[in-house]
C-alpha positions in Angstrom: 149.9 196.5 179.7 151.7 199.2 180.7 150.4 202.5 182.0 151.1 206.2 181.1 153.6 208.2 183.6 154.2 211.6 184.1 157.3 213.1 183.7 159.0 216.2 184.2 162.3 218.2 184.7 162.7 221.5 186.4 165.4 223.5 188.0 165.1 225.9 190.4 167.3 227.6 193.4 167.3 227.1 197.0 166.3 230.6 198.5 167.0 229.6 201.8 170.5 228.9 201.1 171.3 232.1 199.8 174.8 233.5 200.3 176.8 236.7 199.1 173.4 237.2 196.4 173.9 233.5 195.2 172.1 230.6 195.4 172.5 226.8 194.5 171.0 225.3 191.5 168.4 222.4 191.6 167.1 219.7 189.0 163.6 218.4 190.2 163.1 215.4 189.1 159.1 214.5 188.7 157.8 211.5 188.0 154.0 210.5 188.6 153.8 213.5 190.9 156.7 212.1 193.3 159.9 214.3 193.5 163.4 214.1 193.7 165.7 217.1 193.7 169.7 216.5 192.3 172.2 219.2 193.8 174.1 220.5 190.5 176.7 222.2 192.5 176.4 225.5 190.4 175.9 229.2 192.2 173.6 231.6 190.3 172.7 234.9 191.0 169.3 235.5 192.7 168.1 238.8 191.0 169.4 237.3 187.6 167.2 234.1 187.9 163.9 233.3 186.1 162.1 231.1 188.1 159.7 230.6 185.5 162.0 229.3 182.4 164.2 227.6 185.3 167.1 229.8 183.8 169.3 232.8 184.0 168.3 235.7 182.1 170.4 238.1 180.6 173.4 237.4 177.6 177.2 237.3 179.8 178.8 235.1 178.7 178.3 232.9 181.8 175.2 233.1 181.8 175.1 231.3 178.6 177.6 228.9 180.2 175.4 228.0 182.9 172.4 227.9 180.7 174.3 225.7 178.3 175.1 223.3 181.4 171.3 223.4 182.5 169.9 222.0 178.7 172.8 219.2 179.0 172.2 218.7 182.3 168.4 218.1 180.6 169.0 216.2 178.0 171.0 213.7 180.6 168.1 213.4 182.6 165.8 212.6 179.9 168.1 209.7 178.4 168.4 208.2 182.1 164.6 208.1 182.1 164.6 206.7 178.6 166.9 204.2 178.9 165.1 203.0 182.5 162.0 202.8 180.3 163.7 200.6 177.4 165.2 198.3 180.0 162.0 197.9 181.8 163.0 198.8 185.3 160.9 200.6 188.1 161.1 204.1 186.7 160.8 206.6 189.6 162.3 210.0 190.6 164.9 208.1 193.1 165.9 205.8 189.9 166.2 208.5 187.6 168.5 210.3 190.0 170.7 207.3 191.0 171.2 206.4 187.1 172.1 210.3 186.4 174.5 210.3 189.7 175.7 206.8 188.7 175.0 205.6 192.2 172.3 202.9 190.5 172.7 199.1 192.1 173.5 196.9 190.1 170.8 194.0 189.1 172.2 191.1 189.4 170.4 187.7 187.8 170.8 184.2 187.7 172.2 184.7 184.1 175.0 187.5 184.9 176.2 185.3 187.6 177.0 182.3 185.4 178.3 184.6 182.7 
């Protein structure tokens, strides 16, 4: 019997790491109130960041490009969540982060050893 899980993704900036008016962007993955942050290695202008939407506000080409990247990241993280759920694996924020970054440990079973 499966229990329902809460799952969410939002983007935030780290105000404590502002340099020259720019701050790094992080993806925050939440599963059952447990959070995990993923550094996206993108710097954005603090004054152009919309905290509510988790995107850059404005129509500059650079902003559109970064917002498109954030959308792609959101889709990729959602796919990782779905794949973990479908495979019957433990789904938590750290497992999703590992799957997204490609650092998930391989599970060895007896049948995989024989193969």
